[in-house]
N, C-alpha and C positions, 0 to 999 in steps of 0.2 A: 477510553477516557479516564482520568484520574478522579477519584471520588472524594478524597481526603487531603487536606493540606496538613503534613506532618511537621513536627518540631523535633530537633535533635535534643532528647533529654537522656540519651544514654542507653542504647539497646544492648543491655549487658544482661548476662544470665542471673536470675534470681537465686541467690544461695540458701541453703537450709536455714542459716540463722538469722537471715535477713529481718531486722526489725524496721526498716525503712518503708515498708509496703504496707497497704492497708490492713487493718486488724483482722478482717475474716479470711485473709489469705496465709496467715502465719503457719498453719500446719498442713496447708495444700500439698506441698510436695512430699512430706512424709506419708501423707494418705496415698498420694499417687506412686510412691515408691513400692507401697504394698499392695497397690493394684496393677493388674496388666492392662495395657492399651487393648481395647476390643477391636482396633484396627485403625485406618486411617481415612480421613475426610479431606476432600479437596474442594476448595472454594468455588463458588459462581461468581462471587464478588466480595469485596472487602467491606468490612461491616463493624460496627460497634461491638464491644465486648460488655457483657452483663453479668451481674452478680447472681448468685442462686435465687435471689428474691426478685430479679427481672429488673433491677436498677443498672442503668449505665455506670460503668467504673471511671471515675475521674481521679487523677493525681493532683497532688499539690506540687506544682512544678517548681515553685518558689523554694521547697525544702528538699530539692534534688532527688526525688523519687525516680528509681529506675524502672524500666519495662524489661519482662523477660524476653530473651531471644525469640524471634518469630513475631513479635508483637510491635507496635509503635503507639504513638499518641498523636491526636490532631492538634490544631493551634490553640485549643481551649483546655488541653490536658486529658481529654477522654481517651481511653484505651482503644486501638482498633486493631483488627488483622492486619498483618502487613506482607502481603503476597503480591508480587508482579503478576497482575491479571491482564493478559490481553489474548485475543484469538490470533496473534501472530504467529505463535509456536505452540508446541505441547509441552513447553517447560514449566508448567505449573507446579508449585510446591505443595506437599500435603501435610497436614497436622495428624499427629495421633490423637484419638478421642477415647475418653474413659466413660461413656455411656450417654444417656439421654435423659432428658427431664422435662416434664410439662410445666411452665411457668406463665400463669395468666392465660390458660388454654392454649398457648403455642408451644411446639416442640422446639427445644433447645438442644445443642451438643455441648457436652463438657470438654473443653480443649486443655484442661490442666490448669492449675494455679486457681481453682475455682472459676476459671473464665468460661463463660458460656457464650454461643453464638446462636442465632436464630436459624431455623431450618431454612428459610428463604435464602441464606447465604451460602448454602452447601450445594454443590454440584454433584459430587460422588461420595458414595460411602463403600468402602471396601473395593473401589473400582468400579462400582455400579452407579451409572447415570441415573439419580432419583428424580430428574426433572424431565425424563424423557416422556413424551406425550402430555406435557403440561405447559401451561403458560404461566408466567410470573407478572403479575399486575403491576404497572409502573407508578400509577397513582389511583385514587378512588375512582370507581367505574360503576355507572349505573348498568342495569342488566335490562334488555331490551327484547321484545318478541320480534318474529320475522317480519312484521309490518312497521317496526319502528317505534311501537309504544312502549314506554317504561313501564316495567313491571312494579316498580316501587322498591325493588330490592338492589344492594350496593355491595360491590366487592371493594374491599379497602386496599390501600397502599400495600404491596408485598404479598397480597393474596396468592395463592398457588391454586390452579384449577386445570382440570382436564378439558382438552379441546375435542371437538368432533371433526373426524376426516383424517387424512393421511398425508404425511409430507411428501412433497414431490419436487423433482429437480426441473428448474425452469431454464429454457434455452435464451430467454430475454428477461433481463431483472424486472420482477413485477414490482408493484407500488410498495407492498409490505413483504419482507424476506428475511432471511438470514444466511450466514455462511457456516459451513463446518470448519473452515480455516480462512484467515484473512490473508495470510501470506501468499496463497497460491492463486495468481492472478487468472490461470485457466480453469481453476475450480466453478463449476457452475452453481449459482446461488440455489437455495433451497427455499421452499415456502409452504405455507399451509392454506389451501384455498380459503378464499374470503367471500363475504355476501355483500353485494353492495344494495344498501337500504337508504332510500332518500338521499342519494349522492354520497353517503358516508360508508366506509369500508368496515365491515364487522367480522369477528370470528364466531363460529358456532359452539356452544358449549352443550349441544344437545337439549332435547326436550322443549324445543322453541324458546331457547334462551340464547342471547347474543350479546357480546361486548364489543365496544369500537376497538378496532385493530391499533388505533393511536395510543390506547391506554396499555399496551403490552409492552413489557420491558424485556423479556426473554422467551425464546421459543425453543423448547427441547434442550434448555440449558446454554443457548447461544443468543448473543445480542441480537434483538429485533431490530431491524433497519428499514429506513423509510427512503424510497427512491423519488426524491423531489426536492424542494427548497424548505429549509427549516429556519426558523428564527433563534438567533444566539444574542447572548449579552456578553460584551466585553468585560473582564473581571480586573484588568488592570491596564494602566497606559501602556501602549506597545505601537509598532509599526508593522504594517504588512510587508511580505517580502515577494521575490519572484519564487518560481518553482525549485529554483536551484540556490536559493538564499544569497543570489549575487547583488543584490541591491535593496535598501530600506525604500519603501515607498509612502504609502499613506498612514497618515497618524490616525489611531484609533484611541478614544477617550474611554476611562473607566464608566461602565454603565451605558455606554451607547449600543444601540440595538443594531444589528447587521443580520444580512441573510447569507447562509451558507449552502452549498449543494454538493460537495464531495469532500470524502475523507481519503487523505493521501499517505501512503507509506513513502516518508522522504528518503533521499540518500543520506546516510551517515557513514562517516568513514570508520567509525569504531562500533558499529552495531546499531540495531534499533532502538531509538530513544523517544519515541512517541509521534503521533500523528500530526499532520497539519490539515487545515480546512481551506477550501476554495471560497473565495467571496463570489456570491451569484451575480452580483452587480458589476464586478470587476475580475471576470474570469482568468486574468493573468497574475492575481495577486493572491496571497494565502497568509494564514495567521497560524500561530502555534496552538496547539491543543490545550497548553497550560494558561492561555490568556482569554479564553471564552468558555462560556457554558451554554451547551446545547439543550434543547427541549427534546430532540429526537436523533437517532444515531442513523448516519448517512451510509450510502455505498462506499465501498473502499476500492482504490486503485493503486497500483504501485507506480511510484515516481517515474520509473523508466518508461512506462506506457504513455505518458505524457509528453515525452520528448524523442523517443525512437519509434521505429516501426519494425516489426518482427516477421520474417517469413520463413518457410521450411520448404526444401526440395520436394517435388511430386515424385520423383523416382531416385533411386540409387543413392540417396542421402548425399548427393552432391549436385551442383549445377555448373553449367558452363559460363565463363567469363568473357566479356565482350569490350571492345575499347569504343571510343566516341564515332568511329566510323562505321560502325555496326558490324565489324569483323571480329571472328573469334580470335583471342590472343593464344589459343593453344593450351589453356590451362583451365582447372576447374577448382572450384571451392567447396570443401566439406563442411556440412553442418556440424557446429560443435556438439559434443556428446550430451551435454547437459542444458544446452540453450537452442537459440535458433539463430538464423543469419539477421543481421542488422542491416536495415536500407535506410537512407536518408532523402532520397529524391526519386521523382518519377518523370520521365520524359520520353518523348518519341524520337527514335533514331532511326534514319534510313538505311535499310539493309540491302546493300548491293547485290548480293546473291539472289534476293528474292525481288528485287526491284520495287519494294514497298516499304513503307514505315512501320515499325513496330514499336510496342510500349516496353520500356525498359525500367528496372530499378537501378539507382546508383547504389552499389554495394559498398558498405563500408569496411574493407579490409585493407588497412594500410601497413600490414606487414606480410611476410610470405607464411605466417602460421596458417594452417588449413589449407593452404593453396597447394595444388599438386597438378603435374602434367595431365594432359588430356588423355593420354594412353596408360597412364600409372595406375596400378591397381588400388582401389579405395581401401584403406585400413579398416579392420573390423571395429565396430563401435566400442568393443572393451579393450582395445589394444591402446598401446602408448606410443604412436609414431613420434619419431623425433624430426624436428624441423631445423632449419639454419636460425641462429639466434640473431643474425644482424638484420636490421631493418632494410627494405628494400622499397621504400614508399614510393619512388618515380614508377617502379614497375607495377606495383600492386595497388597504389593508392586510389586510382581512378578508373574502376572498372564497373562493368553494367551486367546485369542478369536479367533474362527474359522474364517479364511478368507472367507469361503463360507456362513458365517452367517451375513456379513456386506457387505455394498457397499462403495467404495473409493468415497470421497467427493472431496478433495483437498489436496494441499501440495506435499511433497516429494513422489515420487515414489520409494518404498523400494525395495531392490533386497534381495532374500532369502541367509541367512547366511550359510546354508549347503544344502546338496542334500538329495534326498529320500534315497539313499544307506547310507549315512553317519547317517541318523537318524535311520534307522534300525540296523546298526552296533553298534551304539552307546548305546544299551541296554545292554551291558556287564558292570559288575561291574568295576569301575574305581580303578586303582592301585595307589600306593603312586606316581609312575612316572607321571601318568595321571593327578595328582593333583599339581604338582610342579609349574606350571605357576599360578594357583589360589593362592597357598600359598604367591607367590611372590607378586602378585597385592594387595593381602589382607594386607600384612605386609606393603607394601608402603602406603596404604590408611589409616591406623589405626590412624596416627597421622597428618593426613591431616587439615590444618586450615579450620575454618569454614569462608571461604572468600566470601561466596554468602550472599547477603542480604535477601534472600528469604527462609523462613523456609521449604518450600515444597521440594525445590532442595536438601537441607541438609538432610531432612527425607527421600528422595529417595535415596540418597548416603548411609546413614545409613542402610537402608533396604537392599542395595546391599551388604554391608559388613557384616551383620547379616545373609543373605541368604548364602554368602561365608563360613562365620563360621560354618554354620550348614552342608553345603556339606562337608567341611574338615574334620568334626568330625564323619560324618556318614560313616559306613562300608558297605552300601547298595547303596550309590550313583552311579549313572551310568555314563559314559563317557559323554553322551548328557547333563546331568545335570551339570556336571563339567565344560564343554564348554560354556554351557549358563551362568552358574555363573561368568565365567571370563569376557564374553562379557557384562553382566550386570555391573559388577564393573567398567569396562572401559568405558562404556557408561554414566553411573550415574556420574562418575567423570569429563568426557568431559562436561556433562551438567551443572553441578555445578560450574565448573571454567570458562564456556564461555557464558552461557545463560544469558540474560538480564531480562528475566521473567520466571517463572516457567511453566513447562510443565504440562500436565494432564488435568483432567477434572475438 
């Protein structure tokens, strides 16, 4: 989340002769030049900058005052630290520091220019996490006993306290938890054991002292998160969007109260640019983080896990491919080195060799990349095998893999599109009447404009149309093949017109 609204007032370096800055900073760089930095500090969060007397530093923007490199100012002219802080990556920037000082009983770090920041804003000093084993309080918090009785004592906002217990890894996301990294969707959440007292969750501080988990902002230097629904306030007039930003939907007014339940790392063509949040009452709609203010931080999921399904082979790093008649096509698909196989459909197919229906995933592989012959040796994971560059969508675009040959990894939980009975009954030859819907969707799709910027999505849709054409012309096509062809055209069309990034391997 972004904590400050910055204004552009010139992020230029402060020169030694600068007379534009505040009086007490006039000799700061001369002093720093004679002093050697004691090391580096890394921020836990961006925060205000203070004078040696403990006052927030405010610039007179109307007089064009500049801010030293590495700092910024909020909309009212108060100087703030200026570090991109998110748990999406490890790319945090560090500041040199020139010592510490107690101001009004609190510890501050000198970042130069006579700029001081509170200890609560610091995550690491000389590479050591000084928040490990500690909680940072988000707002004033009463202290209770294990029976829920208030002790009369209170921790104020930004207080730092040690907790009782050990951090653990969760297999299922707890009510209160944190991540070591937001970017890795496979990384299991971490948590500190909570104690439920009178229906509320508490953290133990030891010695029969407890604080509400809802009042904690950071755990071990990581953002504390809540697995539930949170209230939020709209900060500016805006519209909700779909997960792929494909359409503006609901109008939101400034000051409006809404409920949110999920943080999403969205698809961005030029890198990560901030989160979006899912509306609890409208689960297909999202709002940008810049347009809302949350009371708590929510669980995070990657955009791709809301639109795709990922599986991995159970053996040999590859899996056999089948066609709609339940027969092997004599080829295998290899798991990509740094990702998993992508599937977008689940259905029963009748397998003639076994005389029964089996459950299959529709495998999204609309090119010949990663597809090898059934008897071809599987390349080593660290090798760079060469594949034909030409797309062969009709050959590879509409294949299936057995569900029992792979393991679900992440993403959407798919539901079967048909039943065992339907798969068995679908082996009869399709009539003209059976093909009517397929003919309709085929004719509707022939003149569809190429409105996707991604060739793979268009190739996938072309494959669906060619498959439909072949089924329509065939006098041996089964009802199951016709039904699957209809589903494939509709699905590929939806992907083409709504997806922001190509699916598939």
